[in-house]
Structure formats: structure tokens, C-alpha cells
C-alpha positions as CSV (number, residue, x, y, z in Angstrom):
1,X,46.7,26.4,-19.2
2,X,43.6,27.4,-17.3
3,X,45.6,29.1,-14.6
4,X,47.5,31.2,-17.2
5,X,44.2,32.3,-18.9
6,X,42.8,33.3,-15.5
7,X,45.9,35.3,-14.6
8,X,46.0,37.1,-17.9
9,X,42.3,37.9,-17.6
10,X,42.7,39.1,-14.0
11,X,45.6,41.3,-15.2
12,X,43.5,43.0,-17.9
13,X,40.6,43.5,-15.5
14,X,42.9,45.0,-12.9
15,X,44.4,47.4,-15.4
16,X,41.0,48.5,-16.5
17,X,39.8,49.0,-13.0
18,X,42.9,51.1,-12.1
19,X,42.3,53.2,-15.2
20,X,38.7,53.8,-14.3
21,X,39.7,54.7,-10.7
22,X,42.3,57.2,-12.1
23,X,39.5,58.8,-14.3
24,X,37.2,58.9,-11.3
25,X,39.8,60.7,-9.2
26,X,40.3,63.2,-12.1
27,X,36.5,63.7,-12.2
28,X,36.4,64.6,-8.6
29,X,39.6,66.7,-8.4
30,X,39.5,68.9,-11.4
31,X,37.9,72.3,-11.2
32,X,35.5,72.7,-14.2
33,X,33.4,70.7,-16.5
34,X,35.8,71.0,-19.5
35,X,38.7,69.6,-17.5
36,X,36.6,66.8,-16.1
37,X,35.5,65.8,-19.6
38,X,39.1,65.7,-20.7
39,X,40.1,63.6,-17.7
40,X,37.3,61.1,-18.2
41,X,36.9,60.9,-21.9
42,X,39.7,58.6,-22.9
43,X,40.4,56.9,-19.6
44,X,36.8,55.7,-19.3
45,X,36.8,54.1,-22.8
46,X,40.3,52.6,-22.3
47,X,39.4,51.2,-18.9
48,X,36.2,49.6,-20.1
49,X,38.1,48.2,-23.1
50,X,40.6,46.5,-20.8
51,X,37.9,45.1,-18.6
52,X,35.9,43.7,-21.5
53,X,39.1,42.3,-23.1
54,X,39.9,40.5,-19.8
55,X,36.4,39.1,-19.6
56,X,36.6,37.9,-23.2
57,X,39.8,36.0,-22.4
58,X,38.2,34.5,-19.3
59,X,35.0,33.4,-21.0
60,X,36.5,32.1,-24.2
61,X,34.4,31.9,-27.3
62,X,30.7,31.6,-26.3
63,X,27.5,33.4,-26.3
64,X,28.8,35.6,-23.5
65,X,31.8,36.7,-25.6
66,X,29.5,37.8,-28.5
67,X,27.5,39.9,-26.0
68,X,30.7,41.4,-24.6
69,X,31.9,42.4,-28.0
70,X,28.6,44.0,-28.8
71,X,28.7,45.8,-25.4
72,X,32.3,47.0,-26.1
73,X,31.4,48.4,-29.5
74,X,28.4,50.3,-28.1
75,X,30.5,51.7,-25.3
76,X,33.3,52.6,-27.7
77,X,31.0,54.8,-29.6
78,X,28.7,56.2,-26.9
79,X,31.3,57.3,-24.4
80,X,32.9,60.0,-26.6
81,X,29.5,61.1,-27.9
82,X,28.3,61.6,-24.3
83,X,31.4,63.7,-23.5
84,X,30.9,65.7,-26.6
85,X,27.2,66.3,-25.7
86,X,28.2,67.5,-22.2
87,X,30.7,69.9,-23.7
88,X,28.2,71.3,-26.2
89,X,25.6,71.8,-23.4
90,X,28.2,73.6,-21.2
91,X,29.2,75.9,-24.1
92,X,25.5,76.7,-24.9
93,X,24.9,77.6,-21.2
94,X,27.9,80.0,-21.3
95,X,30.0,77.9,-18.8
96,X,33.5,79.3,-18.9
97,X,36.6,77.3,-18.1
98,X,38.6,78.1,-15.0
99,X,41.9,79.3,-16.2
100,X,45.0,80.3,-14.2
101,X,46.0,83.8,-15.1
102,X,49.5,84.1,-16.5
103,X,51.6,87.0,-15.4
104,X,52.6,88.8,-18.5
105,X,54.5,92.0,-18.3
106,X,53.6,94.5,-20.9
107,X,57.0,96.1,-21.2
108,X,59.4,96.4,-24.1
109,X,62.4,94.3,-24.3
110,X,65.4,96.4,-23.5
111,X,68.5,96.0,-25.6
112,X,71.7,96.5,-23.6
């Protein structure tokens, strides 16, 4: 039974680590602050959630699990709030998103 618990907890910790790695790659690769907020916003919270859940399974019910639950609740609320604060700050400082210009022809549709 101990081996199964360890394997399941390692699986959740690995999934969380992979999600955070994907969010970090998005943070480095995307061009502007708004795209970066979008890439990191949900991935970060989900990745940390998986890691905390894996640690909860590993530790069982103890003082450490109560601390992990409190930490998870705090991170669940502060991560989206910090992303929102960065977006508001960027908007107040007139940061414009980098957009690809679409090619739109201003011609009338011809009926044959």
C-alpha cells in the first residue's frame, strides 16, 4: 500500500511540475505582458494545485497536511489576483498588446 501511495503522489507532483514548466516556457516565449499573463495565469495555479495534492497524498493526515491545505488556499486566491494587478498596471501605463495585423481588403463583394 505504501508503494501505491508513493507512486500516485509522485505522479501528481510530476504533472504539476510539467504544468509549471509549460507555463514558464510560455512566459519566456510570448511577446507581450498580456499574453504572458494569459499563459501563466491558470497554468501556475493548476500546477501548484497538483503539486500540493501530491504532497497531501504523500504526507497523509498530519500537521503538514493542514499547512499544505492552508498554503493551497492562499495560492489559489493570490495567483489570479497578482495576474490581475499586473494587467491593471500595464493598462494604466499605456502598454499596448502586440497584435498581428490582419490583411483585410476594403473592396466590395462582386456578384457574378
